[in-house]
C-alpha positions as CSV (number, residue, x, y, z in Angstrom):
1,X,1.2,69.3,-53.9
2,X,-0.7,71.7,-52.2
3,X,2.7,73.1,-51.3
4,X,4.2,73.2,-54.8
5,X,0.9,74.9,-56.1
6,X,2.0,77.7,-53.1
7,X,5.3,78.1,-53.9
8,X,4.4,79.2,-57.6
9,X,1.8,81.2,-56.8
10,X,3.0,84.9,-58.3
11,X,-0.1,86.5,-58.0
12,X,1.3,89.3,-55.5
13,X,4.0,90.3,-58.1
14,X,1.7,90.0,-61.2
15,X,-1.0,92.2,-59.5
16,X,1.9,94.9,-58.3
17,X,3.1,94.8,-62.2
18,X,0.0,95.5,-63.4
19,X,-0.9,98.4,-61.3
20,X,2.1,99.6,-62.6
21,X,1.5,99.2,-66.2
22,X,-2.3,100.2,-65.9
23,X,-0.9,103.6,-63.9
24,X,1.9,104.4,-66.5
25,X,-0.6,104.3,-69.3
26,X,-2.9,106.6,-67.6
27,X,0.2,109.2,-67.1
28,X,0.5,109.0,-70.7
29,X,-3.0,109.6,-72.1
30,X,-3.0,112.6,-69.5
31,X,0.2,114.0,-71.2
32,X,-1.1,113.1,-74.4
33,X,-4.0,115.2,-73.8
34,X,-2.2,118.2,-73.5
35,X,-0.3,117.5,-76.7
36,X,3.4,116.3,-74.8
37,X,5.2,113.3,-74.0
38,X,6.0,112.4,-70.6
39,X,9.7,114.0,-70.0
40,X,12.7,112.3,-69.4
41,X,15.1,112.4,-66.8
42,X,17.1,114.4,-69.1
43,X,14.8,117.2,-69.4
44,X,15.4,120.7,-68.3
45,X,12.4,122.6,-69.6
46,X,9.5,122.5,-67.1
47,X,6.7,120.5,-68.4
48,X,3.1,121.0,-68.1
49,X,2.5,119.6,-64.8
50,X,5.4,120.9,-62.5
51,X,2.9,122.2,-59.5
52,X,0.5,119.8,-58.0
53,X,-2.2,122.6,-58.3
54,X,-1.8,122.6,-62.2
55,X,-1.7,118.5,-62.2
56,X,-4.8,116.3,-62.8
57,X,-6.0,114.2,-60.4
58,X,-5.8,111.2,-62.3
59,X,-1.8,111.7,-62.6
60,X,-1.2,112.3,-59.0
61,X,-3.2,109.0,-58.3
62,X,-1.0,107.3,-60.8
63,X,2.3,108.5,-59.4
64,X,0.9,107.6,-55.9
65,X,0.3,103.8,-57.4
66,X,3.8,103.3,-59.4
67,X,5.8,104.7,-56.1
68,X,4.0,102.5,-53.7
69,X,4.0,99.1,-56.4
70,X,7.4,99.8,-57.4
71,X,8.9,100.1,-53.7
72,X,6.7,97.1,-52.7
73,X,7.9,94.8,-55.7
74,X,11.5,95.8,-54.9
75,X,10.8,95.2,-51.3
76,X,9.3,91.7,-52.2
77,X,11.8,90.4,-54.6
78,X,15.4,91.8,-53.4
79,X,17.1,90.1,-50.3
80,X,15.6,91.4,-47.4
81,X,19.6,92.2,-45.7
82,X,20.1,94.5,-48.9
83,X,17.0,96.5,-48.5
84,X,17.4,97.0,-44.9
85,X,20.7,97.5,-45.4
86,X,19.9,100.1,-48.3
87,X,17.6,101.9,-45.9
88,X,20.2,102.4,-43.1
89,X,22.6,103.7,-45.8
90,X,19.8,106.5,-46.7
91,X,21.2,109.2,-44.3
92,X,24.2,109.4,-47.1
93,X,21.7,111.2,-49.8
94,X,20.8,113.8,-47.6
95,X,24.4,114.5,-46.4
96,X,25.5,114.6,-50.3
97,X,22.6,116.9,-50.8
98,X,23.1,119.5,-48.5
99,X,27.2,119.7,-49.9
100,X,25.8,120.2,-53.6
101,X,23.2,122.6,-52.6
102,X,24.8,124.9,-50.3
103,X,27.8,124.8,-52.7
104,X,25.2,125.9,-55.8
105,X,26.4,123.2,-58.1
106,X,22.7,123.3,-60.3
107,X,23.6,127.0,-60.4
108,X,27.0,126.4,-62.0
109,X,25.7,124.0,-63.9
110,X,22.8,126.0,-65.1
111,X,23.0,126.5,-69.2
112,X,25.5,124.2,-69.6
113,X,23.9,121.0,-71.4
114,X,27.3,119.7,-72.2
115,X,28.6,119.6,-68.1
116,X,31.5,120.6,-66.5
117,X,34.2,118.7,-64.7
118,X,34.0,118.0,-61.4
119,X,37.8,119.5,-61.2
120,X,36.5,123.1,-62.1
121,X,33.2,122.8,-60.2
122,X,35.3,122.1,-57.3
123,X,37.5,125.2,-58.0
124,X,34.5,127.6,-58.1
125,X,33.3,125.8,-54.7
126,X,36.7,125.6,-52.6
127,X,35.8,122.0,-52.5
128,X,38.3,119.2,-53.0
129,X,38.1,117.8,-56.4
130,X,37.6,114.1,-55.6
131,X,35.4,114.5,-52.9
132,X,33.1,116.1,-55.1
133,X,33.5,114.1,-58.0
134,X,32.2,111.0,-55.4
135,X,29.2,112.8,-54.0
136,X,28.1,113.8,-57.9
137,X,28.5,110.3,-58.8
138,X,26.5,109.1,-56.0
139,X,23.9,111.4,-56.4
140,X,23.9,110.7,-60.2
141,X,23.5,106.7,-59.7
142,X,20.3,107.9,-58.0
143,X,19.2,110.0,-60.6
144,X,20.0,113.6,-59.4
145,X,22.7,115.0,-61.7
146,X,23.6,113.3,-64.7
147,X,27.5,112.0,-65.2
148,X,28.0,113.1,-68.7
149,X,31.3,111.4,-69.6
150,X,33.7,110.3,-66.5
151,X,33.8,113.1,-64.2
152,X,31.7,115.2,-66.0
153,X,28.4,116.3,-65.0
154,X,25.4,118.3,-65.9
155,X,22.0,119.1,-64.6
156,X,18.9,116.7,-65.2
157,X,15.1,117.0,-64.1
158,X,16.1,116.4,-60.7
159,X,18.8,118.6,-59.5
160,X,16.9,121.7,-61.4
161,X,15.3,122.0,-58.2
162,X,18.4,122.3,-56.3
163,X,18.9,126.0,-58.1
164,X,19.4,128.6,-55.5
165,X,16.3,130.3,-57.2
166,X,13.8,127.4,-56.3
167,X,12.5,127.6,-52.9
168,X,12.6,123.7,-52.6
169,X,16.6,124.0,-52.5
170,X,16.1,125.7,-49.3
171,X,13.5,122.7,-48.4
172,X,16.3,120.3,-49.1
173,X,18.8,122.1,-47.1
174,X,16.4,122.4,-44.3
175,X,15.6,118.5,-44.1
176,X,19.2,117.8,-45.0
177,X,20.9,119.7,-41.9
178,X,18.5,120.7,-38.9
179,X,16.5,117.5,-39.4
180,X,19.1,115.3,-39.9
181,X,21.0,116.8,-37.4
182,X,17.8,115.9,-34.6
183,X,17.3,112.5,-36.4
184,X,20.8,111.0,-35.3
185,X,20.0,111.9,-31.5
186,X,16.2,110.2,-32.0
187,X,17.1,106.7,-30.1
188,X,19.1,108.8,-27.2
189,X,16.4,110.9,-26.7
190,X,13.6,107.9,-26.3
191,X,15.4,105.8,-24.8
192,X,16.9,108.3,-22.1
193,X,14.1,108.3,-19.6
194,X,15.6,111.0,-17.6
195,X,13.7,113.8,-19.7
196,X,16.9,115.8,-20.6
197,X,15.8,118.3,-23.1
198,X,12.0,117.7,-22.7
199,X,12.2,114.8,-25.1
200,X,12.9,116.8,-27.8
201,X,16.0,115.4,-30.0
202,X,16.7,118.9,-31.7
203,X,17.4,120.3,-28.3
204,X,19.9,117.3,-27.6
205,X,21.3,118.3,-30.8
206,X,21.8,121.9,-30.7
207,X,20.9,122.6,-27.2
208,X,17.6,124.8,-28.4
209,X,14.3,124.4,-29.7
210,X,14.1,124.5,-32.8
211,X,12.1,128.2,-33.3
212,X,15.0,129.1,-30.5
213,X,17.8,128.1,-32.8
214,X,16.8,130.2,-35.3
215,X,17.1,133.4,-33.4
216,X,20.7,132.8,-32.5
217,X,23.8,133.9,-34.4
218,X,24.7,130.4,-35.8
219,X,21.1,129.9,-37.2
220,X,19.5,133.0,-38.1
221,X,20.9,132.2,-41.6
222,X,18.8,129.0,-41.3
223,X,16.2,130.5,-39.9
224,X,15.7,132.8,-43.1
225,X,16.4,129.3,-45.2
226,X,13.3,128.0,-43.2
227,X,10.9,130.6,-44.2
228,X,11.9,130.1,-47.8
229,X,11.4,126.3,-47.8
230,X,8.2,126.5,-46.6
231,X,7.2,128.0,-49.8
232,X,8.8,125.2,-51.9
233,X,6.8,122.6,-49.4
234,X,3.4,124.2,-49.5
235,X,3.4,123.3,-53.6
236,X,4.8,120.1,-53.3
237,X,2.5,119.1,-50.5
238,X,-0.7,120.4,-52.3
239,X,-1.1,123.4,-49.7
240,X,-1.8,125.7,-53.2
241,X,-5.0,123.0,-53.8
242,X,-7.0,124.8,-50.6
243,X,-8.8,127.1,-53.1
244,X,-10.0,124.2,-55.1
245,X,-10.2,122.0,-52.6
246,X,-13.3,123.0,-50.5
247,X,-16.3,124.8,-51.6
248,X,-15.6,128.7,-51.3
249,X,-17.7,129.4,-54.2
250,X,-20.7,128.2,-52.2
251,X,-19.8,130.6,-49.4
252,X,-21.3,134.3,-49.2
253,X,-19.3,136.9,-51.0
254,X,-18.2,139.1,-48.3
255,X,-17.1,136.3,-45.7
256,X,-14.3,137.1,-43.0
257,X,-11.5,134.5,-42.7
258,X,-8.8,134.6,-39.7
259,X,-5.4,132.9,-40.7
260,X,-4.4,132.2,-37.5
261,X,-0.6,131.3,-37.3
262,X,-0.7,132.0,-41.0
263,X,2.9,133.5,-41.7
264,X,3.4,136.0,-44.4
265,X,-0.2,134.3,-45.8
266,X,0.9,133.1,-48.8
267,X,-1.0,130.2,-48.8
268,X,-4.3,132.4,-48.3
269,X,-3.0,134.5,-51.0
270,X,-4.6,132.9,-54.3
271,X,-7.9,132.7,-52.2
272,X,-7.9,136.1,-51.4
273,X,-7.4,136.9,-55.4
274,X,-9.7,134.2,-56.5
275,X,-12.7,135.6,-54.4
276,X,-11.8,139.5,-54.3
277,X,-15.0,140.2,-51.9
278,X,-13.7,138.1,-49.0
279,X,-12.2,139.5,-46.1
280,X,-9.0,138.4,-44.6
281,X,-7.7,138.7,-40.9
282,X,-3.9,137.3,-40.6
283,X,-2.8,136.9,-37.4
284,X,1.0,135.5,-36.4
285,X,3.6,137.2,-33.9
286,X,4.1,140.4,-34.1
287,X,7.8,139.9,-35.8
288,X,5.9,138.2,-38.3
289,X,3.4,140.6,-39.1
290,X,6.0,143.2,-40.2
291,X,7.5,141.0,-42.6
292,X,3.7,140.0,-43.8
293,X,3.0,143.7,-44.4
294,X,5.8,143.6,-46.8
295,X,4.7,140.6,-48.8
296,X,1.3,141.6,-49.2
297,X,2.3,145.1,-50.2
298,X,4.2,143.4,-53.0
299,X,2.0,140.6,-53.7
300,X,-1.3,142.5,-53.5
301,X,-1.3,145.9,-52.6
302,X,-4.6,146.9,-53.2
303,X,-6.0,143.9,-50.9
304,X,-4.0,145.2,-48.1
305,X,-5.4,148.5,-48.1
306,X,-9.4,147.7,-48.1
307,X,-9.5,143.8,-47.5
308,X,-6.7,142.7,-45.2
309,X,-6.1,143.2,-41.8
310,X,-2.8,142.4,-40.1
311,X,-3.0,141.5,-36.0
312,X,-0.3,140.6,-34.0
313,X,-1.1,137.5,-31.8
314,X,-0.1,134.6,-29.7
315,X,-1.9,131.9,-30.0
316,X,-0.9,130.3,-26.5
317,X,-1.7,133.4,-24.8
318,X,-4.7,135.4,-26.9
319,X,-7.7,134.8,-28.0
320,X,-8.2,135.0,-31.9
321,X,-9.8,137.9,-33.5
322,X,-13.7,137.9,-32.5
323,X,-16.3,136.9,-35.0
324,X,-14.9,135.2,-38.1
325,X,-16.7,133.2,-40.1
326,X,-13.7,130.9,-40.7
327,X,-10.7,130.3,-38.7
328,X,-7.7,128.5,-40.9
329,X,-5.0,126.7,-39.5
330,X,-2.2,125.6,-42.0
331,X,0.1,123.3,-40.6
332,X,0.0,124.7,-37.4
333,X,-1.2,121.9,-34.7
334,X,1.4,119.2,-36.2
335,X,4.4,121.5,-34.7
336,X,3.1,120.8,-31.2
337,X,2.5,118.3,-28.8
338,X,-1.5,117.6,-27.7
339,X,-1.9,119.5,-24.9
340,X,-0.8,122.8,-26.7
341,X,-2.9,122.3,-29.8
342,X,-6.0,122.3,-27.3
343,X,-4.8,125.0,-25.9
344,X,-4.6,126.7,-29.4
345,X,-7.9,125.7,-30.1
346,X,-9.3,126.6,-27.2
347,X,-8.5,130.1,-28.0
348,X,-10.2,130.2,-31.3
349,X,-13.2,128.4,-30.1
350,X,-13.8,132.0,-27.9
351,X,-13.7,134.1,-30.6
352,X,-16.2,132.0,-32.6
353,X,-19.7,133.3,-33.1
354,X,-22.6,131.0,-34.1
355,X,-22.0,129.3,-37.7
356,X,-18.5,130.2,-37.7
357,X,-16.1,127.3,-38.7
358,X,-12.4,126.0,-38.3
359,X,-10.6,124.4,-41.3
360,X,-7.5,122.6,-39.8
361,X,-5.4,122.1,-43.0
362,X,-3.0,119.8,-42.2
363,X,-1.4,116.1,-42.9
364,X,-3.6,113.4,-42.1
365,X,-1.9,109.8,-41.7
366,X,-3.9,106.9,-42.5
367,X,-3.1,103.3,-40.7
368,X,-1.1,100.9,-42.5
369,X,-3.5,97.9,-42.1
370,X,-7.3,97.8,-43.4
371,X,-9.5,98.3,-39.9
372,X,-12.9,96.0,-40.5
373,X,-16.0,97.5,-39.9
374,X,-14.8,100.7,-39.1
375,X,-17.1,103.4,-39.9
376,X,-15.2,106.3,-40.9
377,X,-16.5,110.1,-41.3
378,X,-17.9,111.5,-44.5
379,X,-15.1,113.1,-46.8
380,X,-16.0,115.3,-50.0
381,X,-13.1,115.3,-52.6
382,X,-12.6,118.5,-55.1
383,X,-15.1,121.1,-53.4
384,X,-15.0,123.3,-56.4
385,X,-14.6,120.9,-59.1
386,X,-16.5,117.8,-58.4
387,X,-19.9,116.1,-57.7
388,X,-20.2,116.0,-54.0
389,X,-20.0,112.9,-52.7
390,X,-19.7,111.3,-49.5
391,X,-17.1,108.1,-49.5
392,X,-14.9,106.0,-47.2
393,X,-11.4,107.2,-46.6
394,X,-9.3,106.3,-50.0
395,X,-8.0,102.9,-49.4
396,X,-4.9,101.6,-52.1
397,X,-5.8,98.8,-54.3
398,X,-4.5,95.5,-53.1
399,X,-2.0,94.1,-53.1
400,X,-0.6,97.7,-52.1
401,X,-0.7,98.6,-48.3
402,X,-4.2,100.3,-47.7
403,X,-2.4,103.3,-47.2
404,X,-0.5,103.5,-50.2
405,X,2.8,102.5,-48.7
406,X,5.7,104.5,-50.5
407,X,3.2,106.5,-52.4
408,X,2.6,108.7,-49.4
409,X,5.7,107.9,-47.4
410,X,6.8,111.8,-47.0
411,X,3.7,112.4,-44.9
412,X,4.7,109.5,-42.4
413,X,8.3,111.3,-43.0
414,X,6.8,114.6,-41.7
415,X,5.5,113.0,-38.8
416,X,9.2,111.5,-37.8
417,X,10.5,115.0,-38.4
418,X,8.1,116.4,-36.2
419,X,9.0,114.3,-33.2
420,X,12.6,115.0,-33.7
421,X,12.4,118.7,-34.3
422,X,9.9,119.2,-31.4
423,X,8.3,116.1,-30.2
424,X,5.2,117.0,-31.8
425,X,3.5,114.8,-34.7
426,X,1.5,114.5,-37.4
427,X,-1.9,112.7,-36.8
428,X,-4.7,110.6,-37.6
429,X,-8.1,111.9,-38.4
430,X,-9.8,110.2,-34.9
431,X,-6.8,112.2,-32.9
432,X,-7.9,115.6,-34.7
433,X,-11.5,114.8,-33.9
434,X,-10.2,113.9,-30.5
435,X,-8.4,117.1,-30.2
436,X,-11.5,119.2,-31.3
437,X,-13.5,117.1,-28.7
438,X,-11.2,118.4,-26.4
439,X,-11.8,122.2,-27.3
440,X,-15.6,122.2,-27.8
441,X,-15.4,121.5,-31.7
442,X,-17.3,118.9,-33.5
443,X,-15.8,117.3,-36.7
444,X,-17.9,117.5,-39.7
445,X,-16.0,116.8,-43.4
446,X,-12.5,116.0,-44.6
447,X,-11.7,117.6,-48.0
448,X,-8.9,116.1,-49.9
449,X,-5.9,118.4,-51.2
450,X,-3.0,116.7,-52.3
451,X,-0.7,115.3,-49.7
452,X,-2.6,117.3,-47.1
453,X,-6.1,117.4,-46.0
454,X,-8.7,120.1,-45.0
455,X,-11.0,119.1,-42.0
456,X,-14.0,121.3,-41.2
457,X,-15.1,121.9,-37.1
458,X,-18.0,123.5,-36.0
459,X,-18.8,125.0,-32.8
460,X,-20.1,122.3,-30.1
């Protein structure tokens, strides 16, 4: 009798469906509050919550729960062999996305609500018509593009992100090109203990390190694509939330922030506009600084005349600019192994004055299992917009995995991407704290910022 009772216990399934229903209701309520219905896949007009920085936290959390619960429900119900075969075939989708994005199919379909025949699209792109039909039908089956009538395809909500004017399309190409190539060599790299290619799958695939490759004739165009794609990733991952996530309004009005390895400075731009008395020192390699100057002259010319310094800098060799109030590193450390990260942080530590703080803005991984009785550091949510309160690391509601599973899988995909591209890694909070300890930096607080987090350190 006990055996039969267990056999008919379906609470793990009904709990997942309850989570989905409740989260969907939250989404509907938030859209209704701004006078909108939740957009359908066929909707081409941008909705009110296109960008993460404009999306209410209630919707962000609801999406995370829906993604996690739907995936867990499918994995619980479908035959396990089917699930695993589907997973092993997932390389087909980025391969097809690269074809259609580089061919600018979404651009040709712009303002064509009735769609175009694949044969006509093929004539614009020099692709084989039947092969393009198969590729578009495959993508439409997974909800990117829409097959209007047999062999005729139109844009939908997802394919609009593949427009050449959208930086997300550049990011899709990079993930589907350089990253997919390196992933194909990951097993060989891990199992060949000869240390060939320095343990870097991308080097084994191309003969170059990632950044070296983008300086070669065959990689130069892709390097430019990478720079554009990072703009798309910044918005998708929530890096644009850095203005709201940290309590900048409580700082003195004339503080100086050093953006270490800040590229063009596009992440810090919004902060400088929001706080017109802050001063900025942007540090990166000389060729990057030259491009940054053009960027600021176009985007915020009055700031570069009075408040922004652009200083060439090699964070492996040079000490950062002395005496700044904040040293900000955005998505720098996940590009490098631990030894290099400690060197970067030590070169910042040398420049700090009493009271200086280091802000590491990066992906923070959570374990996929609850660790009982583990004391977690304090976290602060929404520094400028909510009551400050300390709390434990966010744990998903049961029966979801405690780290939200597929609801935050992109952060774990970034980790494996860094492994394949650079033999680098995303890290858990304890691993970041360990890097700080080795660099004479003490962890203070963590502030959530979308899919990323902002970790505050002070000098020891």
